[in-house]
C-alpha positions in Angstrom: -58.9 69.6 -42.3 -55.7 70.1 -44.0 -53.9 69.4 -40.7 -55.3 65.9 -40.6 -53.9 65.3 -44.1 -50.4 66.3 -43.0 -50.7 64.3 -39.8 -51.6 61.2 -41.8 -48.7 61.9 -44.2 -46.2 62.1 -41.3 -47.5 58.7 -40.0 -47.0 57.2 -43.5 -43.4 58.5 -43.6 -42.5 57.4 -40.1 -43.9 53.9 -40.5 -42.2 53.6 -43.8 -38.9 54.3 -42.0 -39.7 51.7 -39.4 -40.5 49.1 -42.1 -37.2 50.0 -43.8 -35.3 49.4 -40.5 -37.2 46.1 -39.8 -36.5 45.0 -43.4 -32.8 45.7 -42.9 -32.7 43.7 -39.7 -34.4 40.8 -41.4 -32.1 41.0 -44.4 -29.1 40.7 -42.1 -30.5 37.9 -40.0 -27.5 35.7 -41.1 -24.9 38.4 -41.4 -21.9 37.7 -39.2 -21.8 40.0 -36.1 -24.6 42.2 -37.4 -26.3 44.4 -34.8 -30.0 45.1 -35.3 -31.5 48.6 -35.2 -34.7 49.9 -33.8 -36.8 53.0 -34.6 -37.9 55.4 -31.8 -40.7 57.9 -32.7 -41.9 61.0 -30.9 -44.7 63.5 -31.3 -44.2 66.4 -33.7 -45.2 70.0 -33.0 -48.6 70.8 -31.6 -50.7 73.9 -32.5 -51.9 75.7 -29.4 -55.5 76.9 -29.7 -55.7 78.1 -26.1 -53.0 78.7 -23.5 -53.3 77.1 -20.1 -54.4 79.4 -17.2 -54.2 78.9 -13.4 -57.1 79.3 -11.0 -58.2 82.9 -10.4 -60.6 84.9 -8.2 -63.4 84.6 -10.8 -62.8 81.1 -12.3 -61.1 77.8 -11.6 -58.5 78.0 -14.4 -58.2 75.8 -17.5 -55.8 73.6 -19.4 -54.1 74.4 -22.6 -55.9 73.5 -25.8 -53.5 71.9 -28.4 -53.9 70.0 -31.6 -51.0 67.7 -32.6 -49.4 68.0 -36.0 -48.3 64.4 -36.4 -45.2 62.3 -35.5 -41.6 62.2 -36.3 -38.7 59.7 -36.2 -36.7 60.5 -33.0 -33.8 58.1 -33.6 -32.7 54.9 -35.2 -30.6 53.1 -32.5 -28.1 50.3 -33.1 -28.6 47.5 -30.5 -25.3 46.0 -29.5 -26.4 42.9 -27.6 -24.2 39.9 -27.6 -24.9 37.5 -30.5 -24.8 33.7 -30.3 -21.6 31.9 -31.4 -21.3 29.7 -34.5 -18.7 27.0 -34.5 -16.5 27.0 -37.7 -13.4 25.1 -36.6 -11.2 27.6 -38.5 -8.5 28.8 -36.1 -8.5 32.4 -37.5 -12.2 32.8 -37.1 -12.6 34.8 -33.9 -15.6 35.8 -31.8 -15.7 38.1 -28.8 -17.6 37.2 -25.7 -18.2 40.4 -23.9 -17.5 44.1 -24.7 -15.0 45.2 -27.2 -14.1 45.5 -30.8 -11.4 44.1 -33.1 -9.2 46.9 -34.4 -8.5 47.1 -38.2 -6.2 49.3 -40.2 -8.0 50.9 -43.2 -5.6 53.0 -45.2 -3.9 54.5 -42.1 -7.0 55.0 -40.0 -8.5 52.7 -37.4 -11.9 51.1 -37.9 -13.6 48.6 -35.7 -15.5 45.3 -36.1 -16.9 42.3 -34.3 -16.9 40.2 -37.5 -13.8 38.0 -36.8 -13.8 36.2 -40.1 -10.0 36.7 -40.5 -7.3 35.0 -42.6 -3.7 35.3 -43.5 -2.8 36.9 -46.8 0.1 36.0 -49.1 2.4 38.1 -46.9 1.4 36.4 -43.7 -0.6 39.4 -42.5 -3.9 38.7 -40.6 -6.6 40.5 -42.5 -10.4 40.7 -42.7 -12.5 39.8 -45.8 -11.9 43.2 -47.3 -8.1 43.1 -46.8 -7.9 45.4 -43.8 -5.1 44.4 -41.4 -6.0 43.2 -37.9 -4.0 45.1 -35.3 -2.2 43.6 -32.4 1.2 43.4 -30.6 4.2 41.4 -31.8 6.0 39.4 -29.1 9.8 39.6 -28.6 12.0 36.6 -28.2 11.0 36.1 -24.6 7.3 36.3 -25.3 7.0 39.9 -24.0 4.9 42.7 -25.6 5.4 46.4 -26.1 3.0 49.1 -25.1 -0.6 49.1 -26.5 0.2 52.3 -28.3 2.6 50.4 -30.6 -0.1 48.1 -32.0 0.4 47.2 -35.6 -0.5 44.6 -38.2 -0.1 41.0 -37.0 2.3 39.4 -39.6 3.5 35.8 -39.5 5.4 35.1 -42.7 5.0 31.7 -44.4 7.7 29.4 -43.4 8.4 31.3 -40.2 11.4 29.8 -38.4 12.5 29.7 -34.8 16.2 29.8 -34.2 17.7 27.0 -32.2 18.4 27.5 -28.5 21.2 25.7 -26.6 20.0 23.9 -23.4 21.0 25.8 -20.2 18.8 24.0 -17.6 17.8 20.4 -17.0 15.3 19.6 -14.2 15.1 16.3 -12.3 12.2 14.8 -10.3 11.0 11.7 -8.4 12.9 9.2 -6.2 16.1 7.3 -5.6 15.3 4.0 -3.9 16.9 3.9 -0.4 16.5 0.1 -0.2 17.6 -0.9 -3.7 20.7 -3.1 -4.2 22.1 -4.3 -7.5 25.5 -5.1 -6.1 26.0 -8.5 -7.7 29.3 -10.0 -6.7 32.0 -11.6 -8.8 35.3 -13.3 -7.9 38.3 -11.5 -9.3 41.3 -13.4 -7.8 40.7 -16.7 -6.2 42.8 -17.9 -3.2 42.6 -19.2 0.4 40.5 -22.0 -0.9 37.7 -19.8 -2.2 36.3 -21.0 -5.6 33.4 -18.5 -6.2 31.2 -15.8 -4.7 27.5 -15.5 -5.2 24.7 -13.1 -4.3 24.3 -9.3 -4.0 25.7 -7.1 -1.3 22.8 -5.8 0.8 24.4 -2.4 1.3 24.2 -1.8 -2.4 27.7 -0.2 -2.6 29.9 -0.9 -5.6 33.7 -1.5 -5.2 36.4 -4.1 -4.7 37.0 -6.1 -1.6 40.5 -7.7 -0.9 40.6 -10.4 1.8 43.7 -11.7 3.5 43.4 -14.9 5.7 46.0 -16.1 8.1 45.4 -19.5 9.8 46.7 -20.3 13.3 46.6 -24.1 14.0 46.8 -25.9 17.4 50.2 -25.7 19.1 52.1 -26.5 22.3 49.3 -24.9 24.3 47.4 -28.1 24.1 50.0 -30.6 25.4 47.6 -31.7 28.1 45.5 -33.4 25.4 45.9 -37.1 25.2 46.7 -37.0 21.5 47.2 -34.4 18.8 44.1 -35.5 16.9 40.8 -37.0 17.9 40.4 -39.6 15.2 38.9 -42.9 16.1 41.4 -45.5 14.9 38.8 -48.2 15.3 36.2 -49.0 12.7 32.8 -47.2 12.9 31.2 -50.6 12.7 32.8 -51.8 15.9 30.1 -52.9 18.3 29.9 -53.2 22.1 30.2 -56.6 23.6 27.1 -58.2 25.1 28.7 -58.0 28.6 28.2 -54.2 28.5 24.5 -54.1 28.2 24.2 -53.1 31.9 26.3 -50.0 31.4 24.7 -47.0 33.2 27.3 -44.3 32.9 27.7 -41.5 33.3 30.2 -40.3 30.8 31.9 -37.1 32.0 33.2 -34.3 29.8 35.4 -31.5 31.0 36.1 -28.4 28.9 38.1 -25.2 29.2 36.8 -22.7 26.6 36.5 -19.1 25.6 33.0 -17.9 25.7 34.1 -14.7 24.0 36.7 -15.6 21.3 38.1 -12.0 21.5 39.0 -12.5 25.2 41.8 -14.4 26.9 39.7 -15.4 29.8 38.6 -19.1 29.8 35.7 -20.8 31.6 35.7 -24.4 32.9 32.6 -26.4 31.8 31.6 -29.9 33.0 28.9 -32.0 31.3 27.5 -35.4 32.1 26.4 -37.7 29.3 24.0 -40.6 30.1 24.8 -43.7 28.0 22.4 -46.1 29.9 20.1 -46.4 26.9 22.6 -47.9 24.5 21.5 -51.2 23.0 23.5 -54.3 23.2 24.7 -53.9 19.6 25.6 -50.2 20.0 28.3 -48.8 17.7 30.7 -45.9 18.1 28.2 -43.8 16.1 25.5 -44.5 18.7 27.8 -43.2 21.4 28.6 -40.1 19.3 24.9 -39.4 18.8 24.3 -39.5 22.6 27.2 -37.0 23.1 25.8 -34.7 20.3 22.3 -34.8 21.7 23.3 -34.1 25.3 26.3 -31.7 25.0 25.9 -28.0 24.6 29.4 -27.7 23.2 30.6 -30.9 21.5 29.5 -32.1 18.0 30.9 -34.7 15.7 31.4 -35.3 12.0 32.7 -37.9 9.6 35.9 -36.6 8.1 37.3 -37.1 4.6 39.0 -40.3 5.8 35.6 -41.8 6.7 36.3 -41.8 10.4 34.7 -39.9 13.2 36.1 -36.9 15.0 34.7 -34.5 17.6 34.8 -30.7 17.4 33.2 -27.6 18.7 31.4 -25.4 16.1 30.9 -22.2 18.2 33.6 -22.2 20.8 37.3 -22.0 21.1 38.2 -25.0 23.2 41.5 -24.8 25.1 41.2 -28.2 26.9 39.1 -31.3 26.6 38.8 -34.5 28.7 36.3 -37.3 28.8 36.2 -39.9 31.6 34.1 -43.0 32.3 33.3 -45.6 34.9 36.3 -47.9 35.1 34.1 -50.9 35.7 32.4 -50.4 32.3 35.1 -49.0 30.0 32.9 -48.2 27.0 35.2 -45.5 25.5 38.4 -47.5 25.8 36.8 -50.2 23.7 36.7 -47.7 20.8 39.5 -45.3 21.5 42.1 -47.5 23.1 42.7 -44.8 25.6 43.3 -42.0 23.0 40.4 -39.6 23.8 40.9 -36.0 22.9 39.3 -33.0 21.0 41.1 -31.5 18.0 41.9 -27.8 18.6 40.0 -25.6 16.2 41.9 -23.5 13.8 41.9 -19.7 14.3 41.5 -17.7 11.0 42.4 -14.0 11.2 40.6 -12.3 8.3 41.6 -8.8 7.2 39.5 -7.1 4.5 40.0 -3.9 2.6 37.0 -2.4 0.7 37.7 0.2 -1.9 34.4 1.8 -3.0 33.8 3.1 -6.5 33.8 6.7 -5.1 37.4 6.1 -3.9 36.7 5.8 -0.2 38.5 3.0 1.6 37.2 0.9 4.6 39.4 -1.6 6.3 38.5 -4.0 9.1 39.6 -7.4 10.5 38.0 -10.2 12.5 38.8 -13.6 13.9 37.0 -16.7 12.7 37.2 -19.9 14.9 36.6 -23.2 13.1 38.0 -26.8 13.2 40.1 -28.1 10.3 37.9 -28.7 7.2 34.9 -27.1 8.9 34.4 -24.7 6.1 34.3 -27.1 3.2 31.7 -26.4 0.5 29.5 -23.3 0.6 30.1 -20.7 3.3 26.8 -18.9 3.9 28.3 -16.3 6.2 31.7 -14.9 6.7 31.2 -12.1 9.4 32.1 -8.7 8.0 32.4 -9.8 4.4 29.4 -7.9 2.9 26.0 -9.2 4.0 24.1 -10.9 1.3 27.0 -12.8 -0.2 27.9 -16.5 0.0 31.3 -18.1 -0.7 32.1 -21.5 -2.1 35.4 -23.3 -1.2 37.5 -25.9 -2.9 37.5 -29.4 -1.5 40.4 -28.6 0.9 38.2 -25.9 2.6 39.1 -22.5 3.7 42.8 -21.9 4.3 45.5 -19.3 4.3 45.9 -16.9 1.5 44.1 -14.0 -0.2 41.3 -13.4 -2.6 39.3 -10.5 -4.0 35.9 -9.9 -5.3 34.0 -7.0 -6.9 30.4 -5.8 -6.3 28.6 -3.8 -8.9 27.3 -0.4 -7.9 23.6 0.2 -7.3 22.8 3.0 -9.7 20.0 4.5 -11.7 20.5 6.3 -15.0 18.2 8.8 -16.7 18.6 10.2 -20.2 17.3 13.3 -21.9 18.0 15.0 -25.2 19.8 18.4 -25.0 20.7 20.8 -27.7 23.8 22.9 -28.7 23.9 26.3 -30.3 23.4 24.8 -33.8 20.3 23.0 -32.6 22.0 19.6 -32.8 20.5 17.0 -30.5 22.8 15.3 -27.9 21.9 12.4 -25.6 22.7 13.4 -22.0 23.0 10.5 -19.5 23.1 11.2 -15.8 23.7 8.2 -13.4 23.1 8.3 -9.7 25.2 5.7 -7.7 25.0 4.8 -4.1 28.0 5.9 -2.1 29.6 4.3 1.0 28.3 7.0 3.3 24.7 6.8 4.5 22.2 8.9 2.6 24.8 9.9 0.0 24.9 9.2 -3.8 27.4 10.2 -6.4 26.3 11.3 -9.9 28.1 11.4 -13.2 27.0 13.0 -16.4 28.2 12.3 -19.9 27.2 13.2 -23.5 27.9 10.4 -26.0 30.3 11.8 -28.7 31.2 15.0 -27.0 34.0 16.1 -24.6 33.0 16.9 -21.0 34.8 20.1 -20.0 33.8 20.5 -16.4 31.1 19.6 -13.9 30.7 16.0 -15.1 30.3 14.5 -11.6 29.3 15.4 -8.1 27.5 14.4 -5.0 23.9 14.5 -3.8 23.0 14.1 -0.1 19.7 13.6 1.7 18.7 14.0 5.3 17.4 11.1 7.5 13.9 11.8 6.1 15.0 11.4 2.5 14.7 15.1 1.8 17.3 16.8 -0.5 20.1 18.3 1.6 22.7 19.3 -1.0 23.7 18.9 -4.6 27.3 19.6 -5.5 29.6 19.5 -8.5 33.1 18.1 -8.2 36.0 20.4 -8.7 34.2 23.6 -7.7 32.1 23.7 -10.9 28.8 25.4 -11.0 27.3 23.7 -14.1 27.9 20.8 -16.4 29.7 21.9 -19.5 30.6 19.9 -22.7 32.0 20.8 -26.1 30.0 19.7 -29.1 31.8 19.5 -32.4 31.5 22.7 -34.5 29.3 24.5 -31.9 29.7 26.7 -28.9 30.4 25.0 -25.5 27.1 24.1 -23.8 26.7 24.9 -20.1 23.8 23.2 -18.3 22.7 23.9 -14.8 21.1 20.8 -13.2 18.0 21.5 -11.1 17.4 18.7 -8.6 14.7 20.6 -6.7 14.6 22.9 -3.7 17.1 22.2 -0.9 15.2 21.1 2.2 12.1 20.2 0.1 10.8 17.1 -1.6 9.7 18.9 -4.8 12.7 17.4 -6.7 14.8 14.3 -6.2 14.0 12.4 -3.0 15.4 9.3 -1.3 12.9 6.9 0.1 12.2 3.1 0.1 10.3 3.1 -3.1 11.1 2.1 -6.7 13.5 4.2 -8.7 11.6 6.8 -10.7 14.1 9.6 -11.0 14.1 11.1 -14.4 15.2 14.2 -16.2 11.8 15.4 -17.1 12.4 18.8 -18.8 15.1 20.9 -20.5 14.8 24.3 -22.1 16.7 23.8 -25.4 15.4 23.1 -28.8 16.4 22.7 -32.4 15.5 25.0 -35.3 11.8 24.8 -36.0 9.3 25.8 -38.8 5.9 27.1 -37.9 3.3 24.4 -38.4 0.1 25.5 -36.7 -1.3 28.4 -34.7 -3.4 28.6 -31.5 -5.3 31.7 -30.3 -6.0 31.8 -26.6 -8.9 33.4 -24.8 -6.8 36.4 -24.0 -6.0 36.9 -27.7 -2.5 35.5 -27.5 -1.4 34.0 -30.8 1.0 31.0 -30.2 2.8 29.0 -32.8 3.6 25.3 -32.7 6.9 24.6 -34.4 8.2 21.5 -36.0 10.8 21.1 -33.2 8.0 20.6 -30.7 8.4 24.0 -29.2 5.5 26.4 -28.7 6.2 30.1 -28.8 4.1 33.2 -28.1 4.1 35.3 -31.3 1.5 38.1 -31.0 -1.6 39.3 -29.1 -4.7 40.9 -30.4 -5.5 44.5 -29.3 -9.1 45.3 -28.6 -11.0 48.6 -28.4 -13.8 49.7 -26.2 -16.1 52.8 -26.4 -18.1 54.7 -23.8 -21.1 54.7 -26.2 -21.2 51.9 -28.7 -24.5 53.1 -30.3 -22.6 56.3 -31.2 -20.3 54.4 -33.6 -20.9 55.1 -37.3 -21.6 52.1 -39.4 -19.6 52.2 -42.6 -20.7 49.0 -44.2 -18.9 45.7 -44.5 -19.5 45.2 -40.8 -17.0 47.9 -39.8 -17.6 51.0 -37.7 -15.8 54.3 -37.2 -15.5 56.3 -34.0 -17.5 59.6 -33.7 -17.8 62.3 -31.2 -20.9 60.5 -29.9 -19.1 57.2 -29.3 -16.0 58.8 -27.7 -12.4 57.8 -28.3 -11.3 54.2 -28.3 -9.9 52.7 -25.1 -7.3 50.1 -26.0 -6.8 46.9 -24.0 -6.5 43.1 -24.1 -9.0 40.4 -23.5 -9.1 39.0 -20.0 -6.8 41.6 -18.6 -7.9 45.2 -19.4 -11.4 44.0 -20.6 -13.7 41.4 -19.2 -13.8 39.8 -22.6 -12.8 36.4 -24.0 -11.6 35.7 -27.6 -13.1 32.4 -28.9 -11.0 30.9 -31.7 -12.9 28.7 -34.2 -16.1 30.6 -33.7 -17.9 33.6 -35.3 -20.5 35.8 -33.7 -23.9 35.5 -35.2 -26.4 38.3 -36.0 -28.5 39.4 -33.0 -31.6 39.8 -35.1 -34.6 38.0 -33.6 -36.9 37.2 -36.5 -39.9 36.7 -34.2 -39.5 40.1 -32.8 -38.9 41.7 -36.2 -42.0 40.1 -37.8 -44.0 41.5 -34.9 -42.5 44.9 -35.4 -43.4 44.6 -39.1 -47.0 43.9 -38.3 -47.1 46.9 -35.9 -45.6 49.1 -38.7 -48.0 47.8 -41.2 -51.1 48.5 -39.1 -49.8 52.0 -38.3 -49.2 52.7 -42.0 -52.7 51.5 -42.9 -54.2 53.6 -40.1 -52.3 56.7 -41.3 -53.5 56.1 -44.8 -57.1 55.9 -43.5 -56.7 59.3 -42.0 -55.7 60.7 -45.4 -58.6 59.0 -47.2 -61.1 60.1 -44.6 -59.9 63.7 -44.6 -60.0 63.7 -48.5 -63.6 62.5 -48.4 -64.6 65.2 -46.0 -62.9 67.9 -48.1 -64.7 66.6 -51.1 -68.0 67.1 -49.3 -67.0 70.7 -48.4 -66.3 71.4 -52.1 -69.7 70.1 -53.1 -71.4 72.7 -50.9 -70.3 75.3 -53.4 -71.7 73.3 -56.2 
């Protein structure tokens, strides 16, 4: 009977332990990163009343006869399931998603926690709520880290400064417009009857054009002409007599002309003009209209004297003759026998174009035109930069010279660069179309500083607009300038990969080339922090630069339940847990660090209340065993009485 008393007592003790564990779980339902525990029980010793025996010759054998002596607590296990995350918005509040532990320094020994409620103390050291230092790796100037074994306290002093860095590289991207032209022309020196120039040169090349014009008037070559000029001496209002109304023509025109003005070979041309439709009151102008309408070579105009003269606008005429029916002498009525065509003037035009890049192009051509044919606006002088028009003085084009300039087609991009003191300097790079196809020149300057070398160069593209070369003038390998009071700044321009379109290109699209990045910066003061998923701590400085400062080091154990809880949410390694394996989130461990979050307790109140009920019923049942055994013992004692 006494055994039953002790069995009941063991149940009371075990269920009391279970209630204590459940109570602790519930008490820490809102403790950051708390890991719940569970109680595992096992049967205690059993008293053997009869040993087990196997079958024999005389009997079939029998099982052992044992009476249990109660239960015992086998283990109290810490359950390390992932807890949910709580958003806090505080950048130094950190939570781990996945395996691993934050490492803390407690008086020279390492302890471990998943409670990431950290903050920076007065010295700029990242610590937990009890002042333990959070361990990690400090980055060097290039953002690199030492070995994991060199992990130490993460310290970022208040007012942390970043030294200035002189710019050493500027990268360019986008496009130079292959069709763009901004070559607006302006007259420099007037002459040869030119009063102004208008328009933009289609080729888009900047430079100065000098034009020399030599005029060759008619000479002794044309002695066969009836007169030196074809000016009707009679009034334009002169009318035909009524006796000529039956005139039927024809009027014959004979020409000897150059079909190709550059050739000495002439061609004889004959035309017939029908004047049968002239009215009785026809004038000289009516006759001229018939000639203009029916001739492929002859035109007329009213000259400055108000009289009529014939000319050829497209051909160099070497001889000209008009004849008529002698019975109806219409022409002699007007011309008194003087019928001829004025010889057109030959203009020899020589031009020299000096481009902004220093290259020179020279050419000449011959222009055929009658006297005063080029009065007013000249829409086209062959060879004088397509897209331009020229205005002449009242006397028209003549001998002499003039020059005009065309602005270069260029595109400028600007970016701020820095010297060794962190002083900002505006860098302007201009790309200008060159005379050679698919070629641009570039110049670089820094306002207020002396350019030492590499301030200009050339950029070429292939026929597909892909970068072919980028060169510096004078054999330089970089652009170098001297800021006042600082070291010389040497900058390497990056236009993209040769043979690729990942940098500057040339295509028929709008200009969009810009210097989009450079690697220098001024001195900066730390303003805010960011902690990435891999535990990297980056600082944003007042100079706009972001720099990697540190990285958290995590620990992992072969057996997390083997860790020893030391209170305040920290654990220590034991022989059961194994030694800590060090690593970093996202690289060594499949774990992510979540900044601005804390891990919540993994206590499930529903489950814990259920376990409480189970423990309560077990405790009550064990107590009933004791009271029942006590009653039976009391009855046994009464037998003696």
